[in-house]
matplotlib code that plots the C-alpha trace (Angstrom):
import matplotlib.pyplot as plt

x = [-31.5, -28.5, -25.1, -23.7, -19.9, -17.5, -13.9, -10.8, -7.3, -4.6, -1.0, 1.3, 3.1, 6.8, 8.6, 12.2, 15.0, 14.0, 17.3, 17.7, 14.4, 15.3, 12.7, 13.0, 11.0, 9.6, 7.1, 5.9, 2.8, 1.5, 0.8, -1.4, -5.1, -6.8, -10.0, -11.2, -10.8, -8.9, -5.1, -2.5, 1.1, 2.9, 6.4, 7.4, 9.4, 10.1, 6.7, 5.0, 3.3, 2.8, 0.5, 2.0, -0.9, -4.4, -6.2, -9.0, -9.0, -10.9, -7.8, -5.1, -2.4, -2.8, -2.8, 0.2, 2.1, 1.2, 2.6, 5.8, 6.4, 5.7, 8.5, 11.6, 15.0]
y = [-9.1, -9.3, -7.7, -5.8, -5.4, -3.7, -5.0, -3.5, -4.9, -2.2, -2.9, -3.2, 0.0, -0.9, 0.4, 1.7, 2.3, 5.3, 6.1, 9.3, 10.5, 9.2, 6.4, 2.6, 2.5, 5.1, 5.1, 7.2, 8.6, 10.2, 6.7, 5.8, 6.9, 8.9, 6.8, 4.4, 0.6, -2.4, -2.6, -5.4, -5.0, -8.0, -9.4, -10.9, -14.2, -15.0, -15.2, -15.7, -12.8, -13.3, -10.8, -9.2, -6.9, -6.2, -3.0, -0.8, 3.0, 6.0, 7.4, 5.0, 7.6, 9.1, 5.7, 4.4, 7.6, 7.0, 3.5, 4.6, 7.7, 6.0, 3.5, 5.8, 4.1]
z = [-1.0, -3.3, -2.5, -5.5, -5.2, -7.6, -7.2, -8.9, -8.3, -8.9, -9.8, -6.8, -5.8, -5.5, -2.4, -2.7, -0.2, 1.8, 3.5, 1.4, 2.9, 6.3, 5.9, 5.8, 2.6, 0.3, -2.6, -5.5, -3.7, -7.0, -8.2, -5.2, -5.5, -2.8, -2.8, -0.2, -0.2, 1.0, 0.7, 1.2, 2.2, 0.9, 0.3, -3.0, -3.0, -6.6, -8.2, -4.8, -3.1, 0.7, 2.5, 5.6, 6.5, 5.1, 6.0, 4.9, 4.5, 3.3, 1.6, 0.2, -0.3, 3.2, 4.8, 3.0, 3.9, 7.5, 7.4, 5.8, 7.8, 11.1, 10.5, 10.5, 11.2]

ax = plt.figure().add_subplot(projection="3d")
ax.plot(x, y, z, "-o")
ax.set_aspect("equal")
plt.show()
């Protein structure tokens, strides 16, 4: 039995300073899809991207909001 996978790598969603929203980081949530899949939180060091956390979700936008809103200063 063959496993048939479809993989799509989306552009990274940049985080910005979230202090004006009383968050550590904020993002443009409209650019994050609501579909399911696997996501990676990573840090960029020059051209190098280093994964910090890898997760899966049924709703990217909702999950990323949860990560950001649960990390208030």
